[in-house]
Jmol script that loads the backbone (N, CA, C; Angstrom):
load data "model"
ATOM      1  N   UNK A   1      14.912   0.886  19.564  1.00  0.00           N
ATOM      2  CA  UNK A   1      14.360   1.965  18.783  1.00  0.00           C
ATOM      3  C   UNK A   1      12.841   1.859  18.815  1.00  0.00           C
ATOM      4  N   UNK A   2      12.199   2.979  19.023  1.00  0.00           N
ATOM      5  CA  UNK A   2      10.740   2.923  19.073  1.00  0.00           C
ATOM      6  C   UNK A   2      10.127   3.176  17.696  1.00  0.00           C
ATOM      7  N   UNK A   3       8.852   2.908  17.586  1.00  0.00           N
ATOM      8  CA  UNK A   3       8.154   2.917  16.314  1.00  0.00           C
ATOM      9  C   UNK A   3       8.210   4.232  15.564  1.00  0.00           C
ATOM     10  N   UNK A   4       8.109   5.353  16.270  1.00  0.00           N
ATOM     11  CA  UNK A   4       8.120   6.653  15.604  1.00  0.00           C
ATOM     12  C   UNK A   4       9.469   6.918  14.937  1.00  0.00           C
ATOM     13  N   UNK A   5      10.558   6.552  15.589  1.00  0.00           N
ATOM     14  CA  UNK A   5      11.879   6.741  14.998  1.00  0.00           C
ATOM     15  C   UNK A   5      12.032   5.890  13.737  1.00  0.00           C
ATOM     16  N   UNK A   6      11.608   4.641  13.801  1.00  0.00           N
ATOM     17  CA  UNK A   6      11.691   3.754  12.639  1.00  0.00           C
ATOM     18  C   UNK A   6      10.821   4.279  11.506  1.00  0.00           C
ATOM     19  N   UNK A   7       9.649   4.782  11.833  1.00  0.00           N
ATOM     20  CA  UNK A   7       8.744   5.333  10.822  1.00  0.00           C
ATOM     21  C   UNK A   7       9.400   6.533  10.123  1.00  0.00           C
ATOM     22  N   UNK A   8      10.024   7.413  10.898  1.00  0.00           N
ATOM     23  CA  UNK A   8      10.697   8.571  10.315  1.00  0.00           C
ATOM     24  C   UNK A   8      11.862   8.132   9.419  1.00  0.00           C
ATOM     25  N   UNK A   9      12.628   7.167   9.880  1.00  0.00           N
ATOM     26  CA  UNK A   9      13.777   6.690   9.117  1.00  0.00           C
ATOM     27  C   UNK A   9      13.335   6.053   7.798  1.00  0.00           C
ATOM     28  N   UNK A  10      12.273   5.274   7.835  1.00  0.00           N
ATOM     29  CA  UNK A  10      11.762   4.658   6.600  1.00  0.00           C
ATOM     30  C   UNK A  10      11.235   5.711   5.629  1.00  0.00           C
ATOM     31  N   UNK A  11      10.611   6.751   6.147  1.00  0.00           N
ATOM     32  CA  UNK A  11      10.122   7.844   5.289  1.00  0.00           C
ATOM     33  C   UNK A  11      11.304   8.554   4.624  1.00  0.00           C
ATOM     34  N   UNK A  12      12.367   8.815   5.385  1.00  0.00           N
ATOM     35  CA  UNK A  12      13.571   9.433   4.825  1.00  0.00           C
ATOM     36  C   UNK A  12      14.136   8.559   3.721  1.00  0.00           C
ATOM     37  N   UNK A  13      14.216   7.263   3.971  1.00  0.00           N
ATOM     38  CA  UNK A  13      14.755   6.345   2.967  1.00  0.00           C
ATOM     39  C   UNK A  13      13.910   6.346   1.698  1.00  0.00           C
ATOM     40  N   UNK A  14      12.609   6.355   1.843  1.00  0.00           N
ATOM     41  CA  UNK A  14      11.718   6.326   0.681  1.00  0.00           C
ATOM     42  C   UNK A  14      11.846   7.608  -0.139  1.00  0.00           C
ATOM     43  N   UNK A  15      11.858   8.753   0.530  1.00  0.00           N
ATOM     44  CA  UNK A  15      11.955  10.025  -0.182  1.00  0.00           C
ATOM     45  C   UNK A  15      13.333  10.158  -0.832  1.00  0.00           C
ATOM     46  N   UNK A  16      14.374   9.728  -0.126  1.00  0.00           N
ATOM     47  CA  UNK A  16      15.726   9.795  -0.682  1.00  0.00           C
ATOM     48  C   UNK A  16      15.854   8.891  -1.913  1.00  0.00           C
ATOM     49  N   UNK A  17      15.262   7.705  -1.857  1.00  0.00           N
ATOM     50  CA  UNK A  17      15.274   6.804  -3.012  1.00  0.00           C
ATOM     51  C   UNK A  17      14.594   7.463  -4.210  1.00  0.00           C
ATOM     52  N   UNK A  18      13.426   8.047  -3.985  1.00  0.00           N
ATOM     53  CA  UNK A  18      12.686   8.695  -5.074  1.00  0.00           C
ATOM     54  C   UNK A  18      13.480   9.859  -5.662  1.00  0.00           C
ATOM     55  N   UNK A  19      14.104  10.666  -4.801  1.00  0.00           N
ATOM     56  CA  UNK A  19      14.907  11.787  -5.286  1.00  0.00           C
ATOM     57  C   UNK A  19      16.100  11.294  -6.096  1.00  0.00           C
ATOM     58  N   UNK A  20      16.722  10.218  -5.652  1.00  0.00           N
ATOM     59  CA  UNK A  20      17.862   9.648  -6.386  1.00  0.00           C
ATOM     60  C   UNK A  20      17.422   9.150  -7.754  1.00  0.00           C
ATOM     61  N   UNK A  21      16.294   8.458  -7.813  1.00  0.00           N
ATOM     62  CA  UNK A  21      15.779   7.966  -9.089  1.00  0.00           C
ATOM     63  C   UNK A  21      15.485   9.122 -10.037  1.00  0.00           C
ATOM     64  N   UNK A  22      14.923  10.205  -9.505  1.00  0.00           N
ATOM     65  CA  UNK A  22      14.631  11.355 -10.355  1.00  0.00           C
ATOM     66  C   UNK A  22      15.908  12.017 -10.859  1.00  0.00           C
ATOM     67  N   UNK A  23      16.979  12.026 -10.072  1.00  0.00           N
ATOM     68  CA  UNK A  23      18.234  12.603 -10.570  1.00  0.00           C
ATOM     69  C   UNK A  23      18.740  11.798 -11.756  1.00  0.00           C
ATOM     70  N   UNK A  24      18.603  10.484 -11.689  1.00  0.00           N
ATOM     71  CA  UNK A  24      19.040   9.645 -12.805  1.00  0.00           C
ATOM     72  C   UNK A  24      18.191   9.913 -14.050  1.00  0.00           C
ATOM     73  N   UNK A  25      16.890  10.039 -13.858  1.00  0.00           N
ATOM     74  CA  UNK A  25      15.994  10.345 -14.971  1.00  0.00           C
ATOM     75  C   UNK A  25      16.336  11.711 -15.563  1.00  0.00           C
ATOM     76  N   UNK A  26      16.550  12.704 -14.700  1.00  0.00           N
ATOM     77  CA  UNK A  26      16.836  14.052 -15.181  1.00  0.00           C
ATOM     78  C   UNK A  26      18.179  14.146 -15.896  1.00  0.00           C
ATOM     79  N   UNK A  27      19.093  13.223 -15.614  1.00  0.00           N
ATOM     80  CA  UNK A  27      20.359  13.191 -16.351  1.00  0.00           C
ATOM     81  C   UNK A  27      20.127  12.946 -17.844  1.00  0.00           C
ATOM     82  N   UNK A  28      19.071  12.225 -18.168  1.00  0.00           N
ATOM     83  CA  UNK A  28      18.783  11.918 -19.577  1.00  0.00           C
ATOM     84  C   UNK A  28      17.587  12.704 -20.128  1.00  0.00           C
ATOM     85  N   UNK A  29      16.867  13.389 -19.252  1.00  0.00           N
ATOM     86  CA  UNK A  29      15.705  14.186 -19.658  1.00  0.00           C
ATOM     87  C   UNK A  29      15.745  15.552 -18.953  1.00  0.00           C
ATOM     88  N   UNK A  30      16.782  16.341 -19.198  1.00  0.00           N
ATOM     89  CA  UNK A  30      16.979  17.575 -18.438  1.00  0.00           C
ATOM     90  C   UNK A  30      15.906  18.645 -18.632  1.00  0.00           C
ATOM     91  N   UNK A  31      15.114  18.546 -19.691  1.00  0.00           N
ATOM     92  CA  UNK A  31      14.089  19.552 -19.951  1.00  0.00           C
ATOM     93  C   UNK A  31      12.702  19.145 -19.464  1.00  0.00           C
ATOM     94  N   UNK A  32      12.589  18.030 -18.776  1.00  0.00           N
ATOM     95  CA  UNK A  32      11.290  17.567 -18.267  1.00  0.00           C
ATOM     96  C   UNK A  32      10.930  18.389 -17.030  1.00  0.00           C
ATOM     97  N   UNK A  33      10.119  19.405 -17.252  1.00  0.00           N
ATOM     98  CA  UNK A  33       9.806  20.348 -16.169  1.00  0.00           C
ATOM     99  C   UNK A  33       8.968  19.694 -15.064  1.00  0.00           C
ATOM    100  N   UNK A  34       8.129  18.751 -15.409  1.00  0.00           N
ATOM    101  CA  UNK A  34       7.328  18.071 -14.385  1.00  0.00           C
ATOM    102  C   UNK A  34       8.242  17.257 -13.466  1.00  0.00           C
ATOM    103  N   UNK A  35       9.200  16.542 -14.066  1.00  0.00           N
ATOM    104  CA  UNK A  35      10.144  15.756 -13.257  1.00  0.00           C
ATOM    105  C   UNK A  35      11.003  16.667 -12.406  1.00  0.00           C
ATOM    106  N   UNK A  36      11.416  17.802 -12.965  1.00  0.00           N
ATOM    107  CA  UNK A  36      12.215  18.752 -12.197  1.00  0.00           C
ATOM    108  C   UNK A  36      11.411  19.304 -11.018  1.00  0.00           C
ATOM    109  N   UNK A  37      10.141  19.579 -11.250  1.00  0.00           N
ATOM    110  CA  UNK A  37       9.276  20.036 -10.158  1.00  0.00           C
ATOM    111  C   UNK A  37       9.140  18.976  -9.073  1.00  0.00           C
ATOM    112  N   UNK A  38       8.967  17.723  -9.503  1.00  0.00           N
ATOM    113  CA  UNK A  38       8.880  16.621  -8.539  1.00  0.00           C
ATOM    114  C   UNK A  38      10.175  16.497  -7.743  1.00  0.00           C
ATOM    115  N   UNK A  39      11.315  16.611  -8.452  1.00  0.00           N
ATOM    116  CA  UNK A  39      12.610  16.511  -7.762  1.00  0.00           C
ATOM    117  C   UNK A  39      12.757  17.633  -6.723  1.00  0.00           C
ATOM    118  N   UNK A  40      12.427  18.857  -7.112  1.00  0.00           N
ATOM    119  CA  UNK A  40      12.566  19.981  -6.184  1.00  0.00           C
ATOM    120  C   UNK A  40      11.666  19.819  -4.966  1.00  0.00           C
ATOM    121  N   UNK A  41      10.465  19.305  -5.181  1.00  0.00           N
ATOM    122  CA  UNK A  41       9.544  19.054  -4.057  1.00  0.00           C
ATOM    123  C   UNK A  41      10.126  17.992  -3.128  1.00  0.00           C
ATOM    124  N   UNK A  42      10.632  16.903  -3.701  1.00  0.00           N
ATOM    125  CA  UNK A  42      11.218  15.835  -2.890  1.00  0.00           C
ATOM    126  C   UNK A  42      12.480  16.303  -2.164  1.00  0.00           C
ATOM    127  N   UNK A  43      13.297  17.104  -2.830  1.00  0.00           N
ATOM    128  CA  UNK A  43      14.512  17.605  -2.198  1.00  0.00           C
ATOM    129  C   UNK A  43      14.166  18.460  -0.977  1.00  0.00           C
ATOM    130  N   UNK A  44      13.160  19.297  -1.097  1.00  0.00           N
ATOM    131  CA  UNK A  44      12.728  20.119   0.042  1.00  0.00           C
ATOM    132  C   UNK A  44      12.172  19.250   1.161  1.00  0.00           C
ATOM    133  N   UNK A  45      11.347  18.274   0.790  1.00  0.00           N
ATOM    134  CA  UNK A  45      10.778  17.362   1.788  1.00  0.00           C
ATOM    135  C   UNK A  45      11.880  16.581   2.498  1.00  0.00           C
ATOM    136  N   UNK A  46      12.861  16.117   1.742  1.00  0.00           N
ATOM    137  CA  UNK A  46      13.964  15.352   2.325  1.00  0.00           C
ATOM    138  C   UNK A  46      14.774  16.193   3.298  1.00  0.00           C
ATOM    139  N   UNK A  47      15.067  17.424   2.936  1.00  0.00           N
ATOM    140  CA  UNK A  47      15.814  18.302   3.853  1.00  0.00           C
ATOM    141  C   UNK A  47      15.050  18.505   5.157  1.00  0.00           C
ATOM    142  N   UNK A  48      13.737  18.714   5.051  1.00  0.00           N
ATOM    143  CA  UNK A  48      12.918  18.926   6.245  1.00  0.00           C
ATOM    144  C   UNK A  48      12.851  17.660   7.097  1.00  0.00           C
ATOM    145  N   UNK A  49      12.664  16.507   6.471  1.00  0.00           N
ATOM    146  CA  UNK A  49      12.620  15.242   7.210  1.00  0.00           C
ATOM    147  C   UNK A  49      13.934  14.983   7.951  1.00  0.00           C
ATOM    148  N   UNK A  50      15.053  15.202   7.271  1.00  0.00           N
ATOM    149  CA  UNK A  50      16.358  14.983   7.906  1.00  0.00           C
ATOM    150  C   UNK A  50      16.591  15.964   9.044  1.00  0.00           C
ATOM    151  N   UNK A  51      16.145  17.194   8.864  1.00  0.00           N
ATOM    152  CA  UNK A  51      16.272  18.202   9.919  1.00  0.00           C
ATOM    153  C   UNK A  51      15.484  17.771  11.158  1.00  0.00           C
ATOM    154  N   UNK A  52      14.235  17.368  10.953  1.00  0.00           N
ATOM    155  CA  UNK A  52      13.400  16.944  12.086  1.00  0.00           C
ATOM    156  C   UNK A  52      13.963  15.699  12.755  1.00  0.00           C
ATOM    157  N   UNK A  53      14.429  14.733  11.967  1.00  0.00           N
ATOM    158  CA  UNK A  53      15.011  13.511  12.535  1.00  0.00           C
ATOM    159  C   UNK A  53      16.238  13.851  13.376  1.00  0.00           C
ATOM    160  N   UNK A  54      17.118  14.679  12.838  1.00  0.00           N
ATOM    161  CA  UNK A  54      18.347  15.050  13.544  1.00  0.00           C
ATOM    162  C   UNK A  54      18.035  15.782  14.842  1.00  0.00           C
ATOM    163  N   UNK A  55      17.058  16.671  14.820  1.00  0.00           N
ATOM    164  CA  UNK A  55      16.680  17.396  16.035  1.00  0.00           C
ATOM    165  C   UNK A  55      16.145  16.455  17.109  1.00  0.00           C
ATOM    166  N   UNK A  56      15.415  15.434  16.687  1.00  0.00           N
ATOM    167  CA  UNK A  56      14.768  14.540  17.642  1.00  0.00           C
ATOM    168  C   UNK A  56      15.640  13.366  18.076  1.00  0.00           C
ATOM    169  N   UNK A  57      16.421  12.792  17.140  1.00  0.00           N
ATOM    170  CA  UNK A  57      17.139  11.550  17.429  1.00  0.00           C
ATOM    171  C   UNK A  57      18.656  11.641  17.270  1.00  0.00           C
ATOM    172  N   UNK A  58      19.158  12.726  16.723  1.00  0.00           N
ATOM    173  CA  UNK A  58      20.588  12.853  16.505  1.00  0.00           C
ATOM    174  C   UNK A  58      20.920  12.717  15.030  1.00  0.00           C
ATOM    175  N   UNK A  59      22.198  12.888  14.691  1.00  0.00           N
ATOM    176  CA  UNK A  59      22.607  12.946  13.289  1.00  0.00           C
ATOM    177  C   UNK A  59      22.476  11.612  12.555  1.00  0.00           C
ATOM    178  N   UNK A  60      22.216  11.711  11.262  1.00  0.00           N
ATOM    179  CA  UNK A  60      22.151  10.543  10.390  1.00  0.00           C
ATOM    180  C   UNK A  60      23.517  10.194   9.807  1.00  0.00           C
ATOM    181  N   UNK A  61      24.393  11.161   9.742  1.00  0.00           N
ATOM    182  CA  UNK A  61      25.757  10.916   9.268  1.00  0.00           C
ATOM    183  C   UNK A  61      26.716  11.777  10.092  1.00  0.00           C
ATOM    184  N   UNK A  62      27.973  11.476   9.995  1.00  0.00           N
ATOM    185  CA  UNK A  62      28.938  12.016  10.944  1.00  0.00           C
ATOM    186  C   UNK A  62      29.306  13.487  10.733  1.00  0.00           C
ATOM    187  N   UNK A  63      29.237  14.027   9.534  1.00  0.00           N
ATOM    188  CA  UNK A  63      29.682  15.408   9.380  1.00  0.00           C
ATOM    189  C   UNK A  63      28.902  16.161   8.322  1.00  0.00           C
ATOM    190  N   UNK A  64      28.817  17.459   8.537  1.00  0.00           N
ATOM    191  CA  UNK A  64      28.330  18.360   7.515  1.00  0.00           C
ATOM    192  C   UNK A  64      26.836  18.458   7.299  1.00  0.00           C
ATOM    193  N   UNK A  65      26.039  17.671   7.996  1.00  0.00           N
ATOM    194  CA  UNK A  65      24.599  17.705   7.726  1.00  0.00           C
ATOM    195  C   UNK A  65      23.772  18.104   8.935  1.00  0.00           C
ATOM    196  N   UNK A  66      24.421  18.486   9.989  1.00  0.00           N
ATOM    197  CA  UNK A  66      23.685  18.909  11.172  1.00  0.00           C
ATOM    198  C   UNK A  66      24.625  19.313  12.278  1.00  0.00           C
ATOM    199  N   UNK A  67      24.119  20.146  13.161  1.00  0.00           N
ATOM    200  CA  UNK A  67      24.920  20.598  14.288  1.00  0.00           C
ATOM    201  C   UNK A  67      24.616  19.728  15.496  1.00  0.00           C
ATOM    202  N   UNK A  68      25.521  19.737  16.447  1.00  0.00           N
ATOM    203  CA  UNK A  68      25.331  19.034  17.703  1.00  0.00           C
ATOM    204  C   UNK A  68      25.443  20.076  18.808  1.00  0.00           C
ATOM    205  N   UNK A  69      24.318  20.473  19.356  1.00  0.00           N
ATOM    206  CA  UNK A  69      24.273  21.608  20.263  1.00  0.00           C
ATOM    207  C   UNK A  69      24.838  21.343  21.660  1.00  0.00           C
ATOM    208  N   UNK A  70      24.310  20.342  22.357  1.00  0.00           N
ATOM    209  CA  UNK A  70      24.665  20.176  23.762  1.00  0.00           C
ATOM    210  C   UNK A  70      25.746  19.139  24.011  1.00  0.00           C
ATOM    211  N   UNK A  71      25.896  18.176  23.126  1.00  0.00           N
ATOM    212  CA  UNK A  71      26.941  17.155  23.246  1.00  0.00           C
ATOM    213  C   UNK A  71      27.096  16.472  21.898  1.00  0.00           C
ATOM    214  N   UNK A  72      28.172  15.733  21.719  1.00  0.00           N
ATOM    215  CA  UNK A  72      28.448  15.036  20.464  1.00  0.00           C
ATOM    216  C   UNK A  72      27.589  13.781  20.415  1.00  0.00           C
ATOM    217  N   UNK A  73      26.469  13.819  19.712  1.00  0.00           N
ATOM    218  CA  UNK A  73      25.476  12.749  19.723  1.00  0.00           C
ATOM    219  C   UNK A  73      25.811  11.592  18.788  1.00  0.00           C
ATOM    220  N   UNK A  74      26.836  11.748  17.970  1.00  0.00           N
ATOM    221  CA  UNK A  74      27.163  10.705  17.015  1.00  0.00           C
ATOM    222  C   UNK A  74      27.515   9.396  17.709  1.00  0.00           C
ATOM    223  N   UNK A  75      27.972   9.471  18.937  1.00  0.00           N
ATOM    224  CA  UNK A  75      28.370   8.272  19.659  1.00  0.00           C
ATOM    225  C   UNK A  75      27.197   7.500  20.238  1.00  0.00           C
ATOM    226  N   UNK A  76      26.031   8.130  20.265  1.00  0.00           N
ATOM    227  CA  UNK A  76      24.843   7.450  20.786  1.00  0.00           C
ATOM    228  C   UNK A  76      24.484   6.291  19.869  1.00  0.00           C
ATOM    229  N   UNK A  77      24.045   5.207  20.467  1.00  0.00           N
ATOM    230  CA  UNK A  77      23.676   4.042  19.667  1.00  0.00           C
ATOM    231  C   UNK A  77      22.168   3.911  19.610  1.00  0.00           C
ATOM    232  N   UNK A  78      21.611   3.245  18.650  1.00  0.00           N
ATOM    233  CA  UNK A  78      22.301   2.629  17.518  1.00  0.00           C
ATOM    234  C   UNK A  78      22.582   3.664  16.444  1.00  0.00           C
ATOM    235  N   UNK A  79      23.615   3.453  15.676  1.00  0.00           N
ATOM    236  CA  UNK A  79      23.914   4.315  14.541  1.00  0.00           C
ATOM    237  C   UNK A  79      22.950   3.961  13.417  1.00  0.00           C
ATOM    238  N   UNK A  80      22.688   4.887  12.499  1.00  0.00           N
ATOM    239  CA  UNK A  80      21.665   4.635  11.477  1.00  0.00           C
ATOM    240  C   UNK A  80      21.840   3.323  10.714  1.00  0.00           C
ATOM    241  N   UNK A  81      23.039   2.926  10.399  1.00  0.00           N
ATOM    242  CA  UNK A  81      23.246   1.686   9.638  1.00  0.00           C
ATOM    243  C   UNK A  81      23.153   0.436  10.500  1.00  0.00           C
ATOM    244  N   UNK A  82      23.065   0.620  11.817  1.00  0.00           N
ATOM    245  CA  UNK A  82      22.932  -0.521  12.711  1.00  0.00           C
ATOM    246  C   UNK A  82      21.479  -0.823  13.066  1.00  0.00           C
ATOM    247  N   UNK A  83      20.597   0.015  12.617  1.00  0.00           N
ATOM    248  CA  UNK A  83      19.185  -0.125  12.965  1.00  0.00           C
ATOM    249  C   UNK A  83      18.563  -1.262  12.159  1.00  0.00           C
ATOM    250  N   UNK A  84      17.922  -2.160  12.859  1.00  0.00           N
ATOM    251  CA  UNK A  84      17.187  -3.227  12.205  1.00  0.00           C
ATOM    252  C   UNK A  84      15.710  -2.907  12.295  1.00  0.00           C
ATOM    253  N   UNK A  85      14.992  -3.290  11.273  1.00  0.00           N
ATOM    254  CA  UNK A  85      13.561  -3.034  11.293  1.00  0.00           C
ATOM    255  C   UNK A  85      12.939  -3.865  12.412  1.00  0.00           C
ATOM    256  N   UNK A  86      11.835  -3.369  12.896  1.00  0.00           N
ATOM    257  CA  UNK A  86      11.135  -4.082  13.958  1.00  0.00           C
ATOM    258  C   UNK A  86      10.655  -5.425  13.440  1.00  0.00           C
ATOM    259  N   UNK A  87      10.785  -6.443  14.246  1.00  0.00           N
ATOM    260  CA  UNK A  87      10.370  -7.769  13.844  1.00  0.00           C
ATOM    261  C   UNK A  87      11.445  -8.549  13.117  1.00  0.00           C
ATOM    262  N   UNK A  88      12.687  -8.057  13.205  1.00  0.00           N
ATOM    263  CA  UNK A  88      13.788  -8.790  12.563  1.00  0.00           C
ATOM    264  C   UNK A  88      14.109  -8.265  11.190  1.00  0.00           C
ATOM    265  N   UNK A  89      14.919  -8.987  10.495  1.00  0.00           N
ATOM    266  CA  UNK A  89      15.389  -8.538   9.176  1.00  0.00           C
ATOM    267  C   UNK A  89      14.446  -8.884   8.074  1.00  0.00           C
TER     268      UNK A  89
END
end "model"
wireframe off; spacefill off
backbone 0.3
color backbone group
């Protein structure tokens, strides 16, 4: 895996983590409009990041989150959970 792919994957992970944390916060603070705005911004950013990653490197998960135009790319390796960060674990 080259550096740009790893960089994109780490960005997706960071944004997804932040969005998940905000969903937990919003479960107990549903009227916090600033947090809701932050969540909506992150959700949009996450969708765009995943779209760009899928277009460039293939799907992040097996179904429902992207199309496979020319061939079934899910079989290409490494799969997202098999990726190790550069320089080891």
